[in-house]
C-alpha positions as CSV (number, residue, x, y, z in Angstrom):
1,Q,-12.8,-5.3,2.7
2,V,-9.5,-5.2,0.9
3,Q,-8.4,-1.8,-0.5
4,L,-6.4,-1.8,-3.7
5,V,-4.0,1.0,-4.7
6,E,-2.4,0.9,-8.2
7,S,0.6,2.9,-9.2
8,G,3.4,3.1,-11.8
9,G,1.6,4.3,-14.8
10,G,2.7,7.1,-17.0
11,L,3.4,8.4,-20.5
12,V,5.8,6.4,-22.6
13,Q,6.7,6.1,-26.2
14,A,5.7,3.1,-28.3
15,G,8.2,0.3,-27.6
16,G,8.9,1.4,-24.1
17,S,8.3,-0.3,-20.8
18,L,6.5,0.4,-17.5
19,R,6.1,-1.6,-14.3
20,L,2.8,-1.3,-12.5
21,S,2.2,-2.1,-8.8
22,C,-0.9,-2.9,-6.9
23,A,-0.7,-2.7,-3.1
24,A,-3.5,-4.7,-1.3
25,S,-4.5,-4.3,2.3
26,G,-5.3,-7.5,4.1
27,S,-3.7,-10.9,4.3
28,I,-6.4,-12.5,2.2
29,F,-4.4,-11.3,-0.8
30,S,-2.1,-14.2,-0.4
31,I,-4.9,-16.8,-0.9
32,T,-6.7,-15.0,-3.7
33,P,-6.2,-15.4,-7.5
34,M,-5.5,-11.9,-8.8
35,G,-5.7,-10.1,-12.1
36,W,-4.8,-7.0,-13.9
37,Y,-7.6,-5.3,-15.9
38,R,-7.6,-2.3,-18.2
39,Q,-10.3,0.0,-19.6
40,A,-9.7,2.2,-22.6
41,P,-11.9,5.2,-23.4
42,G,-15.3,4.0,-24.7
43,K,-14.5,0.3,-24.1
44,Q,-15.4,-2.2,-21.5
45,R,-13.0,-3.2,-18.8
46,E,-11.0,-6.4,-19.8
47,L,-8.8,-8.8,-18.0
48,V,-5.3,-8.7,-19.4
49,A,-3.4,-11.0,-17.1
50,G,-4.3,-13.4,-14.2
51,I,-2.2,-15.2,-11.6
52,T,-3.1,-18.0,-9.3
53,V,-2.0,-18.3,-5.7
54,S,0.8,-20.5,-6.8
55,S,1.8,-18.0,-9.5
56,N,0.5,-19.8,-12.6
57,T,-0.2,-17.1,-15.1
58,R,-2.5,-16.5,-18.1
59,Y,-2.7,-13.6,-20.5
60,A,-5.0,-12.0,-23.0
61,D,-3.8,-12.7,-26.6
62,S,-3.3,-9.0,-27.1
63,V,-0.5,-8.8,-24.5
64,K,0.9,-12.3,-24.5
65,G,4.7,-12.2,-24.8
66,R,4.9,-8.5,-23.8
67,F,3.3,-8.3,-20.4
68,T,4.3,-10.3,-17.3
69,I,2.2,-10.6,-14.1
70,S,3.8,-11.5,-10.8
71,R,3.0,-11.3,-7.1
72,D,4.8,-11.0,-3.8
73,N,2.5,-12.4,-1.2
74,A,4.8,-11.4,1.6
75,K,4.3,-7.7,0.6
76,N,0.7,-8.1,-0.5
77,T,1.7,-6.7,-3.8
78,L,0.8,-7.5,-7.4
79,Y,2.9,-6.4,-10.3
80,L,2.6,-6.0,-14.1
81,Q,5.6,-5.6,-16.2
82,L,4.7,-4.0,-19.5
83,N,7.2,-4.3,-22.4
84,R,7.1,-3.3,-26.1
85,L,4.2,-1.1,-25.4
86,K,1.8,-0.1,-28.2
87,P,-0.5,2.9,-28.5
88,E,-3.4,0.4,-28.2
89,D,-2.3,-0.4,-24.7
90,T,-3.3,3.1,-23.6
91,A,-5.9,2.6,-20.8
92,V,-6.5,2.9,-17.1
93,Y,-5.1,-0.2,-15.5
94,Y,-6.7,-1.8,-12.4
95,C,-6.0,-4.8,-10.2
96,N,-8.6,-7.0,-8.5
97,S,-9.2,-10.6,-7.8
98,D,-9.4,-12.8,-10.9
99,F,-13.2,-12.8,-11.4
100,S,-13.2,-16.1,-13.2
101,T,-11.6,-18.1,-10.4
102,A,-11.7,-16.1,-7.2
103,D,-14.4,-16.4,-4.5
104,V,-14.3,-12.7,-3.7
105,R,-14.4,-9.4,-5.5
106,W,-13.3,-6.1,-4.1
107,A,-14.1,-2.5,-4.8
108,W,-12.1,-1.0,-7.6
109,G,-9.2,1.2,-6.8
110,Q,-8.5,4.5,-8.6
111,G,-6.4,2.7,-11.3
112,T,-3.2,4.0,-12.9
113,Q,-3.2,5.6,-16.3
114,V,-0.9,4.2,-19.0
115,T,-0.6,6.4,-22.1
116,V,1.5,5.1,-25.1
117,S,2.4,7.7,-27.7
118,S,3.2,6.7,-31.3
């Protein structure tokens, strides 16, 4: 079972930037499509960005052009660069496998809170 630990969240003003990290235990990370998800209060968890093993990426329309997902397989780490943040980006951000393409799913980590003030 892979453990996922997210970090890098915080409070930022609208227009600001953050970089989130997700450390995964286990070498299976390097052969697994990954994704960043977020859950805002009262809303369902949603995929905001996905990345294949070969680093092809896809994004939700709401974050396209502002967020960038990347991975370092040597470090078993997933990243999400958040730029031009908006108050509607406020949520708890989680990483996991990309459920639409991966063969595995892991237990959710604790997530990292991103709060964007207007």
